[in-house]
C-alpha positions as CSV (number, residue, x, y, z in Angstrom):
1,X,109.2,-135.5,-28.3
2,X,112.7,-134.7,-26.9
3,X,114.5,-131.9,-28.8
4,X,117.9,-133.5,-28.7
5,X,116.2,-136.6,-30.2
6,X,114.6,-134.5,-33.0
7,X,117.9,-132.7,-33.9
8,X,119.9,-135.8,-33.7
9,X,117.6,-137.7,-36.2
10,X,116.9,-134.7,-38.3
11,X,117.5,-135.4,-42.0
12,X,120.8,-134.1,-43.2
13,X,121.4,-132.8,-46.7
14,X,125.1,-133.7,-46.8
15,X,126.7,-137.0,-46.6
16,X,130.5,-137.6,-46.4
17,X,132.3,-139.2,-49.5
18,X,135.7,-139.2,-47.8
19,X,137.5,-137.7,-45.1
20,X,135.8,-134.1,-44.6
21,X,134.4,-133.8,-48.2
22,X,130.7,-133.8,-49.0
23,X,128.2,-134.1,-51.6
24,X,124.4,-133.4,-51.7
25,X,122.1,-136.0,-51.5
26,X,119.4,-136.2,-54.1
27,X,116.2,-134.9,-52.7
28,X,114.4,-138.1,-53.0
29,X,116.9,-139.9,-50.9
30,X,117.1,-137.1,-48.2
31,X,113.1,-137.2,-47.9
32,X,113.3,-140.9,-47.7
33,X,116.2,-140.7,-44.7
34,X,114.1,-137.9,-42.9
35,X,111.0,-140.2,-43.1
36,X,112.7,-143.3,-41.6
37,X,114.6,-141.4,-39.0
38,X,111.6,-139.5,-37.7
39,X,109.4,-142.7,-37.6
40,X,111.5,-143.9,-34.6
41,X,109.4,-142.3,-32.1
42,X,109.8,-141.9,-28.3
43,X,107.2,-144.6,-27.9
44,X,109.5,-147.0,-29.2
45,X,113.1,-148.2,-28.2
46,X,114.8,-148.1,-31.4
47,X,118.5,-148.8,-30.5
48,X,121.0,-149.3,-27.6
49,X,120.0,-147.0,-24.6
50,X,116.8,-145.9,-26.1
51,X,115.3,-142.9,-28.1
52,X,117.7,-140.4,-26.9
53,X,120.5,-142.7,-26.6
54,X,121.1,-142.0,-22.9
55,X,119.1,-144.7,-21.1
56,X,116.3,-142.2,-20.3
57,X,112.7,-143.5,-21.4
58,X,109.8,-141.4,-22.2
59,X,108.8,-139.7,-18.9
60,X,105.0,-139.7,-19.5
61,X,104.8,-143.4,-19.1
62,X,103.6,-145.5,-16.0
63,X,105.1,-149.0,-16.2
64,X,104.3,-151.5,-13.3
65,X,106.2,-151.3,-10.2
66,X,105.2,-154.7,-9.2
67,X,105.7,-158.0,-11.3
68,X,106.4,-161.7,-11.0
69,X,106.0,-164.8,-13.2
70,X,102.1,-164.6,-12.7
71,X,101.6,-160.7,-11.9
72,X,101.3,-158.2,-14.6
73,X,102.7,-160.3,-17.4
74,X,101.1,-159.6,-20.7
75,X,102.8,-162.3,-22.6
76,X,106.2,-164.4,-22.6
77,X,107.8,-166.2,-25.6
78,X,110.7,-168.5,-25.9
79,X,113.9,-167.2,-27.3
80,X,116.1,-169.6,-29.2
81,X,119.8,-169.6,-28.6
82,X,121.7,-167.2,-26.4
83,X,122.7,-163.5,-26.5
84,X,122.9,-160.4,-24.4
85,X,121.6,-158.1,-26.8
86,X,118.5,-155.8,-25.6
87,X,115.1,-155.9,-27.5
88,X,114.8,-153.3,-30.2
89,X,111.3,-152.0,-30.7
90,X,109.9,-150.0,-33.6
91,X,106.2,-149.8,-34.5
92,X,104.6,-153.2,-34.0
93,X,107.6,-155.1,-34.0
94,X,110.5,-156.3,-31.7
95,X,113.9,-157.4,-33.2
96,X,116.4,-159.2,-31.2
97,X,119.9,-160.6,-31.8
98,X,120.4,-164.0,-30.7
99,X,123.1,-167.0,-31.5
100,X,123.0,-170.9,-31.5
101,X,126.1,-171.7,-29.9
102,X,125.9,-175.3,-30.8
103,X,125.3,-175.0,-34.4
104,X,127.1,-171.7,-34.6
105,X,124.5,-169.6,-36.3
106,X,124.0,-165.9,-35.6
107,X,120.4,-164.6,-36.3
108,X,118.0,-161.8,-36.0
109,X,114.7,-162.6,-34.6
110,X,111.3,-160.6,-35.1
111,X,108.3,-160.7,-32.9
112,X,104.8,-159.1,-32.8
113,X,104.8,-156.5,-30.2
114,X,101.4,-156.8,-29.2
115,X,101.3,-160.7,-28.7
116,X,104.9,-162.0,-28.6
117,X,104.2,-164.0,-31.5
118,X,107.5,-165.0,-33.5
119,X,107.2,-163.5,-37.0
120,X,110.5,-164.3,-38.5
121,X,114.1,-165.5,-37.9
122,X,116.9,-164.6,-40.2
123,X,120.3,-166.4,-40.0
124,X,123.0,-163.6,-40.6
125,X,126.0,-165.9,-40.3
126,X,126.9,-169.6,-40.0
127,X,130.1,-170.9,-38.4
128,X,133.4,-168.9,-37.5
129,X,132.6,-168.5,-33.7
130,X,135.5,-167.5,-31.6
131,X,134.9,-169.0,-28.3
132,X,138.1,-167.1,-26.8
133,X,136.2,-164.5,-25.0
134,X,135.1,-164.0,-21.4
135,X,132.7,-166.7,-19.8
136,X,130.1,-163.9,-19.6
137,X,130.3,-162.8,-23.3
138,X,128.1,-164.0,-26.0
139,X,128.0,-164.5,-29.8
140,X,125.1,-162.0,-30.0
141,X,125.8,-159.2,-27.6
142,X,125.2,-156.1,-29.6
143,X,121.8,-154.5,-29.6
144,X,120.4,-153.9,-33.1
145,X,119.3,-150.6,-34.4
146,X,116.3,-149.7,-36.4
147,X,115.6,-146.5,-38.5
148,X,112.0,-147.6,-39.4
149,X,113.0,-149.0,-42.6
150,X,116.1,-151.1,-42.0
151,X,117.6,-153.2,-39.2
152,X,121.2,-152.9,-38.5
153,X,123.2,-155.6,-36.7
154,X,126.8,-156.1,-35.6
155,X,128.2,-159.4,-35.2
156,X,131.8,-160.8,-34.7
157,X,132.1,-163.6,-37.3
158,X,135.0,-165.7,-38.5
159,X,137.7,-163.2,-37.2
160,X,136.2,-160.0,-38.3
161,X,133.4,-157.6,-37.3
162,X,130.4,-157.1,-39.8
163,X,127.6,-154.8,-39.9
164,X,124.4,-156.1,-41.8
165,X,121.3,-154.3,-42.7
166,X,118.0,-156.1,-43.3
167,X,114.6,-154.8,-44.2
168,X,111.6,-155.1,-41.8
169,X,110.7,-158.6,-43.5
170,X,114.2,-159.9,-42.7
171,X,115.7,-159.9,-46.3
172,X,119.3,-158.8,-46.2
173,X,120.0,-155.4,-48.0
174,X,123.9,-155.2,-47.5
175,X,126.5,-156.4,-45.4
176,X,129.9,-154.8,-44.8
177,X,133.2,-155.8,-43.1
178,X,134.4,-153.4,-40.7
179,X,137.4,-154.6,-39.4
180,X,139.5,-157.6,-38.4
181,X,139.3,-158.7,-35.1
182,X,141.4,-160.2,-32.5
183,X,139.2,-161.5,-29.4
184,X,140.4,-160.6,-26.0
185,X,137.2,-160.7,-23.9
186,X,134.5,-160.6,-26.7
187,X,132.5,-158.0,-28.7
188,X,129.4,-156.1,-28.0
189,X,129.6,-152.8,-29.7
190,X,126.0,-151.8,-30.7
191,X,125.5,-149.4,-33.8
192,X,124.5,-145.8,-33.6
193,X,122.1,-143.9,-36.2
194,X,122.8,-140.5,-37.1
195,X,121.2,-138.8,-40.1
196,X,122.2,-140.7,-43.2
197,X,124.6,-142.8,-41.4
198,X,124.9,-145.9,-39.1
199,X,128.2,-145.7,-37.1
200,X,130.0,-148.5,-35.7
201,X,133.2,-149.5,-33.9
202,X,135.4,-152.5,-33.6
203,X,138.1,-151.8,-30.9
204,X,140.5,-154.8,-30.5
205,X,144.1,-155.7,-29.7
206,X,144.9,-155.9,-33.5
207,X,143.9,-152.5,-34.0
208,X,140.2,-151.7,-35.1
209,X,138.2,-148.9,-36.5
210,X,135.4,-146.5,-35.9
211,X,133.4,-146.1,-39.0
212,X,130.3,-144.5,-40.5
213,X,128.4,-146.2,-43.2
214,X,125.8,-145.1,-45.8
215,X,122.4,-146.6,-44.2
216,X,121.2,-147.3,-47.8
217,X,124.2,-148.8,-49.2
218,X,126.6,-150.0,-46.5
219,X,129.3,-148.0,-48.1
220,X,131.8,-146.8,-45.8
221,X,131.6,-143.0,-45.6
222,X,134.6,-142.2,-43.2
223,X,136.6,-144.1,-40.8
224,X,139.5,-143.8,-38.4
225,X,142.0,-146.4,-37.2
226,X,141.8,-147.0,-33.4
227,X,144.7,-148.1,-30.9
228,X,145.7,-151.8,-30.7
229,X,143.9,-152.2,-27.5
230,X,141.0,-154.1,-26.3
231,X,137.7,-152.3,-25.8
232,X,134.0,-153.0,-25.9
233,X,131.9,-149.8,-25.4
234,X,129.7,-148.6,-28.1
235,X,129.7,-145.4,-29.9
236,X,127.1,-142.7,-29.1
237,X,125.8,-139.3,-30.4
238,X,124.7,-136.9,-27.8
239,X,124.3,-133.0,-27.8
240,X,126.9,-131.7,-25.6
241,X,128.7,-128.3,-25.4
242,X,126.4,-126.8,-28.2
243,X,126.8,-129.4,-30.9
244,X,126.2,-133.0,-31.7
245,X,129.2,-135.1,-30.8
246,X,130.0,-138.6,-31.5
247,X,131.6,-140.1,-28.5
248,X,133.8,-143.2,-27.6
249,X,135.7,-144.1,-24.4
250,X,138.2,-146.8,-23.9
251,X,141.7,-147.5,-25.3
252,X,142.9,-145.1,-22.6
253,X,141.2,-142.2,-24.2
254,X,137.9,-140.2,-24.4
255,X,137.5,-139.2,-28.3
256,X,134.8,-136.8,-29.9
257,X,134.0,-136.8,-33.7
258,X,131.9,-134.7,-35.8
259,X,129.3,-137.5,-36.6
260,X,128.8,-136.5,-40.2
261,X,132.2,-136.0,-41.5
262,X,134.3,-138.0,-39.1
263,X,136.5,-134.8,-38.2
264,X,138.2,-135.5,-34.8
265,X,137.0,-132.6,-32.4
266,X,139.0,-133.4,-29.5
267,X,140.6,-136.5,-27.8
268,X,142.3,-136.7,-24.3
269,X,143.8,-139.7,-22.5
270,X,141.0,-139.8,-19.6
271,X,139.8,-143.4,-19.5
272,X,140.8,-146.9,-18.8
273,X,142.0,-149.2,-21.4
274,X,139.1,-151.4,-21.2
275,X,135.5,-150.1,-21.0
276,X,132.0,-151.4,-21.7
277,X,129.7,-148.9,-20.6
278,X,128.5,-146.1,-23.0
279,X,129.2,-142.3,-22.3
280,X,126.7,-140.1,-20.9
281,X,126.5,-136.4,-20.6
282,X,124.9,-133.4,-18.6
283,X,125.3,-131.2,-21.6
284,X,128.6,-129.6,-20.4
285,X,130.5,-132.7,-19.2
286,X,130.8,-136.3,-20.7
287,X,131.1,-139.3,-18.2
288,X,132.9,-142.5,-18.7
289,X,133.7,-145.3,-16.5
290,X,135.8,-148.5,-16.8
291,X,137.3,-151.3,-14.9
292,X,140.6,-152.6,-16.3
293,X,143.5,-152.2,-15.6
294,X,142.4,-149.6,-13.2
295,X,139.0,-148.6,-11.5
296,X,138.1,-145.3,-12.8
297,X,134.8,-143.0,-13.0
298,X,135.8,-139.7,-14.9
299,X,134.0,-136.5,-16.0
300,X,135.6,-134.4,-18.8
301,X,134.7,-131.1,-20.2
302,X,133.3,-131.6,-23.7
303,X,134.6,-128.2,-25.1
304,X,137.9,-129.4,-26.4
305,X,139.8,-127.9,-23.5
306,X,141.0,-131.3,-22.5
307,X,139.9,-130.4,-18.8
308,X,139.2,-133.4,-16.5
309,X,136.3,-131.8,-14.2
310,X,136.7,-134.6,-11.7
311,X,137.4,-138.5,-11.3
312,X,137.1,-141.0,-8.7
313,X,138.2,-144.8,-8.5
314,X,134.7,-146.3,-8.3
315,X,134.5,-149.4,-10.6
316,X,131.3,-149.3,-13.0
317,X,132.8,-151.6,-15.7
318,X,129.9,-153.2,-17.5
319,X,126.8,-151.1,-16.7
320,X,126.4,-147.7,-18.2
321,X,125.4,-144.8,-16.2
322,X,122.6,-142.2,-16.1
323,X,122.4,-138.5,-15.8
324,X,119.4,-136.6,-14.5
325,X,118.9,-133.3,-13.1
326,X,122.6,-132.3,-12.5
327,X,123.2,-135.7,-10.9
328,X,125.1,-138.7,-12.0
329,X,123.9,-142.1,-11.0
330,X,125.4,-145.5,-11.5
331,X,125.1,-149.1,-10.1
332,X,128.4,-150.8,-10.1
333,X,129.2,-154.3,-11.3
334,X,129.3,-155.2,-7.6
335,X,125.8,-153.9,-6.8
336,X,126.4,-150.7,-5.3
337,X,124.2,-147.6,-6.3
338,X,125.8,-144.0,-6.4
339,X,124.5,-140.6,-6.8
340,X,127.3,-138.0,-7.4
341,X,126.9,-134.1,-8.2
342,X,127.6,-134.1,-11.9
343,X,129.4,-131.0,-11.9
344,X,131.9,-131.7,-8.9
345,X,131.7,-135.4,-8.3
346,X,130.7,-134.6,-4.8
347,X,129.1,-137.9,-3.4
348,X,125.6,-137.4,-2.4
349,X,124.7,-140.9,-1.2
350,X,125.6,-144.6,-2.0
351,X,123.5,-147.8,-1.1
352,X,124.1,-151.5,-1.5
353,X,121.5,-153.2,-3.8
354,X,123.1,-156.7,-3.9
355,X,124.0,-159.2,-6.6
356,X,126.1,-158.6,-9.6
357,X,125.0,-156.2,-12.4
358,X,125.7,-156.4,-16.0
359,X,122.7,-154.5,-17.2
360,X,122.5,-150.7,-17.4
361,X,120.0,-148.8,-15.2
362,X,117.0,-147.0,-17.0
363,X,115.2,-143.6,-16.0
364,X,111.7,-143.6,-16.4
365,X,110.2,-140.2,-14.8
366,X,111.9,-139.8,-11.5
367,X,112.2,-143.7,-11.1
368,X,115.4,-145.7,-11.7
369,X,115.0,-149.3,-12.5
370,X,118.1,-151.5,-12.2
371,X,118.5,-155.2,-12.7
372,X,121.0,-157.7,-11.5
373,X,122.4,-160.9,-13.0
374,X,120.1,-163.0,-10.8
375,X,116.9,-161.2,-12.2
376,X,116.1,-159.0,-9.5
377,X,115.0,-155.3,-10.4
378,X,115.5,-152.5,-8.0
379,X,113.4,-149.5,-8.3
380,X,114.3,-146.5,-6.5
381,X,113.8,-142.6,-6.8
382,X,116.2,-140.5,-8.7
383,X,116.6,-138.1,-5.8
384,X,119.8,-136.3,-4.7
385,X,118.8,-136.2,-1.1
386,X,119.0,-140.2,-0.2
387,X,118.7,-143.5,-1.5
388,X,114.7,-144.0,-1.5
389,X,113.9,-147.8,-2.6
390,X,110.3,-148.0,-4.1
391,X,109.9,-151.8,-5.2
392,X,112.0,-154.9,-5.8
393,X,110.8,-157.7,-8.3
394,X,112.2,-161.1,-9.3
395,X,112.0,-162.3,-12.8
396,X,114.3,-165.0,-14.4
397,X,117.7,-166.4,-13.0
398,X,120.4,-165.2,-15.4
399,X,120.1,-161.7,-17.0
400,X,122.5,-159.6,-19.1
401,X,120.3,-157.8,-21.5
402,X,119.0,-154.3,-20.3
403,X,115.2,-154.0,-20.2
404,X,113.5,-151.7,-22.1
405,X,110.6,-149.4,-21.5
406,X,107.8,-148.4,-24.1
407,X,104.3,-147.2,-23.8
408,X,103.8,-148.2,-20.2
409,X,105.3,-151.7,-20.7
410,X,108.7,-153.3,-19.9
411,X,110.4,-155.8,-22.2
412,X,112.8,-158.0,-20.4
413,X,115.1,-160.7,-21.9
414,X,115.8,-163.3,-19.1
415,X,117.0,-166.9,-18.9
416,X,116.2,-169.8,-16.4
417,X,118.0,-172.8,-15.9
418,X,121.7,-173.7,-16.5
419,X,123.9,-175.6,-18.9
420,X,121.8,-177.7,-21.6
421,X,118.7,-176.7,-19.6
422,X,119.2,-172.9,-20.1
423,X,116.3,-171.3,-21.8
424,X,116.0,-167.7,-22.7
425,X,112.5,-165.8,-22.7
426,X,111.3,-162.5,-23.6
427,X,108.7,-160.9,-21.2
428,X,106.3,-158.2,-21.8
429,X,105.5,-156.8,-18.3
430,X,102.5,-154.5,-18.1
431,X,98.8,-154.1,-18.0
432,X,96.7,-155.8,-20.6
433,X,94.6,-152.6,-20.7
434,X,97.6,-150.5,-22.1
């Protein structure tokens, strides 16, 4: 198991009860949190961007390199409603956020991982849809997180962002209002789990917050007000510059917090106003990208010095990036793949893939999988020397959710058709022998 993953999920004996003040958790609760966190193994995909929160799948797996509607399909199942959330996979179950646009219902779905059989559907909210967002947004764009005992989901409902916790049988445990929300393009920030906390953000034009909640009770442990600016990216905790840092880009800044206490470690003016992609790191620098009002990819030293290591005008607005072996990889919204040296920003190669990209690339071993909106997945080698294509595969016609990779299988949420005929599907791609 990856060491950063183990460290990030290790049980922590302290929990904040205000800004920078702590109390010791009872041993029984600390043990429970340790067990639940550790149960999210690298064979699972427990939250946005996978077990190590960076778009890197377990390297020892061998997912198929070829698939179609009839080739290497283990199962497929219809997904009711519409959403852009990726599947979350823990143990024998798959969890998925969705929304019925006509009836204005936001729901969590649960499927059997082996067969795709629907196990349960829980309606979290009814009514209160805000339809003023971008045409590409949905009412269920945030990927849920699971700690092995509870499922955590973020939804924009009735003018505010809420975080809800459900148990594995779909019973609601708690729900907490995070912030009032003024819609600009939409909402899609996914929750992050760290120790006893679930961390959420709700940046918006009215001024949102970044907040940490007690996973067991939903009580807000700490929070910070955010600028009155629209932003869509998700908070993420990564091991960088010798410590775990909670990182958030957008609102013209890149911010770092101590995840348990909420203490602000550093903050610099270094991003665009509106970001969608999630920060990644090479252990020394953090990398952010945005697309409005300017095109920007930026590398910032994460030591609190405020140093911008390098930047360029590449516009990777919606997809998140990847870091591997001292290289930074991206696939832009316009379908151009880049490889830069992570330390200097030197361009090592670029290649046009084609199509529009809303999903984020995923690294499996030495291969990068990138799926465009039209359902075409490009597989190429994670190599600094040149763009080396491996395969291309077509599945679906309208794709916004990033595929996930677990135990040699790929799970893809795709849609076919348009208008009233549009239908979403969840596919399991792999060998039936696995």
